[in-house]
N, C-alpha and C positions, 0 to 999 in steps of 0.2 A: 288431492292437488296440495294439500299441507304438507305432508312429507316431500312432495316434489319442491315446492318452495324452500324449504328447509335444506334439503340437498343442495338445490342451485346456490343458496348462501354460502355453501361450505366451498364452492367451486368458485366464485367470484373473483377472488385475488387471482387464480391463473387467468381466468376471463380476463383481465384487465391487462394484466401485463403482457399476455398474447394478443390483444387487440383484436378480440372477438374469434380468434382461429382457434383456440382450444379453450379448456375449462367450461365446456358447455354441458347441462344435464340433458339427456334425449329421453323424452316422452313419447311413448308409442299412441298412435291414434288407435282406435277400437277397431279391431282386424275384421268385426261384422260389417264395417262400412267398405269394403275392398270394392264394390261395384259401384259405388255412387259418390261419383268426382264432388259434387256441391258439398255434401256431407263431410269428405274429408276436408275440404279446405277448410269450412267452417268450423271445425273441431280442429284442426292446425292453427288456424288464429287464436282461438279461444286458448290453447295451450301457450301459445307464444307470448301471450300478455301476461303470464304468469310470474316470469322473471325476464331479465334483460338477456340473461344467457342460455336461454333453452333454444335446445335444437329437436325437431319434431320429425317422428319416423312416420314415413307414409310407404306404403306397399306398392313394388314395382309391378302393379297390374295395369290391365287396360284403363280403368278408370283412374288409377293412381298418377300415370304420367301427365295428364293434363293438370291434375292437382298439383303435382310437384312444381309444373311452370308458373300456375297462378300464384302458388304459397311463395315461391321464389320472387316473383314480381311483387306481391306484396309486401316483401322484405324479411320473411321468415327463414331462418337456415333450416334445411331441410335435411334429414339422414335417409335415403331411401333404402328400405328394408325389403324381405322376402325378394332376394336380388341372389341369383345364382350364376349368371351367363355373360357372355361379351355382349349379346345383343340388348340385355336389359340395362346393361353399365351403360353402354353408348346411348339408350334412348333416354335414361337419365340426366346424361351429361348435356345432350343436346336440349333437353326441356329447361334444365338449369341456365343453360347459355340464352335460350330463349327469353326465360324470366328475367335474368341478368338485363340483357339489352333492352327489354321494355321500359326497366328501372332506368337506365342509363338515358334513355332517348327521352326522359322526362324530367333529367336532371338529380334523379333521386340517388341516394348515398347507398354503395355496396361495399363501402370497405371495410365494414366490421363483420360481414356475412363469411359465414363458414360453412358453406354446404358439404356434405360428404354423402357416398354412394358406397353402401355395403354390398361386398360379395360374402355369402355365406358359405366359405370354402368347404368345412366340413360336410355342411349338409348337401352338397352335390356328392363328396365322397359316399357318404352314407346311402345316397340314391342309387348310385352306380354299383354299390354292394348288393343292396337288395334288389335291383334288376338281375345281377348276375345269379341270384339267388332263385330269382323267379322264374328265369328262363335258362336256367342251366349251363350259364356263360362261364367258361375256366379261363382264367388268366392269370398272371404273375399277381399273387394277393398284395404285395408292395405297389403296385401300379395305380393301385386306389387312391391311396395317399396323396398322388401327384395331381389328382385331376383338377381339384380346386385350385390349387397352386399354379398351374399350368393357365386356367382360365384367368386368375389374378394378375399374374404377370402381363401375358398379352393385352388386357385391358390397360394395365398401368403404362405400357409403353405407346399404346395409342392414345392415351390421354396426354401424355406428354407430348408426342408428335403435333397432336391438334392443339394444344394450348387451354384444353378445358379447365374452366374456373371451379373445380371441385376436385376433391381428393378421394382417394379410395379408404375403403374401412374394411379389415379383415375381421370375419367372425365367425361364430360355430368352431371353435377350437377342437381340433381331435388329435393334433400333434404337435411336435415343435416347429414342425415346417412351417405352420400358420402364424409362425411368428419370424424363425430364422431366416426363410427364405424371402423376406421380405425387408431385411434390413439393409439401410440405405436409400431408400425410396423416401418421397414425400408422401407418405401415407399415413393412415392413424391405424394403430395397434393397440386394441382394449380388451384385453384378455379377462376373464373372470379371475377372482382372487387367487384361487386353488392353482390356476396356469401361471399367474404371476412369480408366486411363491415356487413352483417347480422351474421355471425358466430361470430365476434368480440363482437357485442351487443347482442347475446344470452346470455341466463341462461344454456346452456347445459354443464354439468360438462366435466371437460377436464380430462377423466381418459382412461386408456388403455383398448380398447375393441378389438383389432385386434384379438387376441386369443380366443374370446368368439364365440361358432357357433352360427350360425342362428338357431333359435328353430326349431328342426325337422319338428314339426308339418306343420309349413311353407312350409320347402322344399319339404316334402312328398307331401303335396297338388299342390303345384307348377307342381311337376314331373308328379302325377297323370294326370293332366288336360291339361297340357301344353308340346305337343312334343319338341318345340323349347327349352323349357327351359331345357328339358332332354339332349337336343344335347348341350347346352351351359354349362350345369353343370357337366357332366360326360367326362371322358378324353378321350375315344373314340366314343364321340358323334358326332364329324364332321372328316372327313379326310381333306387333303390338297385339294383334288379335289372338295369338296363341301365346302369350304369356300366360295368362289363366290358367290354362290346360296342361301347362308343363309339370310333370310329375313332382319335383320338388316344391314346385309353387303349392299345388292341390295339397301337397302332405304337411307343408308349414303352415298355410293358412288354417287348416284342419284343426292342428296341435294349438295355433295362437287363439282361434276362436273357441275350443275348449277350455282353454287355460282361462281366457276371459270369463266363461260362464262359470267355470269352477269357484273363481274369484267372487264373483258375484253371489254363489250360494253360500260363501263362508261369511260375507258381510250380512246376508238375508239371516242367516242361524244366530249371527251376533246381536243383530238389532230387534230379532224376533225369536227369543230363545222359547222352546217349548215349555220349561218349567223358569 
C-alpha cells in the first residue's frame, strides 16, 4: 500500500492535467478472489481510497463482471484484466455502461472517471501457439502474431460504433504490432519499460493503423484451424458462464495466483527469518 501511494503521487500531475482520464496507478485485486463478487468489490473500494488517481484491476470472470458494474456505480475507475476476447470486452463495456447509468440516474459525477478494458493480446497469441503444439496443428507461424491484434481491432470498431464510455488497453506485449497496429486509436498503450525503449529506437513508421483490418486470409485461417480463436473473435463466441473455463483465462489466473503466493512467501521469509 505504501509503495502504491507513493507511486500514485508521482502520477498526480498527469492525472490533474488530463482530468482523470490519464495518470492513474493500476492496482491488482487479489486474483484468488476471482470467484467472489462481493470480495472483489470490497477490495476494489479499499484500494480506490488509497489515492485519488487509483484505477483498480478486476478480472473478467463470471464473478468479475457484476463486480465491475458495482464498482463503477460506486465511483471507481476500473481496469478489466484477465481479458483476451471480444465477448469479454463487450461484457465489460456493458457492465461499465450499466454502472455509469446508475450513477447518472442518481445525479452522481462521472466526469473524472477513466475506466479501461484490457485485452491481453500477446497472451491470446501465446495460447494459440500452445494449442497448435499440443494438437499438432500446422499453419503459417506468422499468423499467430496477428490473433490478438485482430481481436483488439474488432473490439475497437464495435466500441466506437456503440459509443461505449470506456477505452481499450493493449497488454502482454510480444511484438511491435501490439503497439504499432493500434496507432491512431483512442486507446491506452502502456508497454513495459523495455518495450518502450525498443519502440523508441525502432524504425517502425508512426502512422495510424487502428482502422486497417487484419488481412482476411489470416483471420480465415485462424478461424478455420483454431476453435479458441473463433471463440475470441466472434461476439457470441463465449458466454459469461464460460469465461472462467476459457484456456487463456485458466492459464493466466493460475500464473497470477502463483505469483501472489510466491510474493507472500517472500514477505513471510523477510518477516520471519530462520536466523
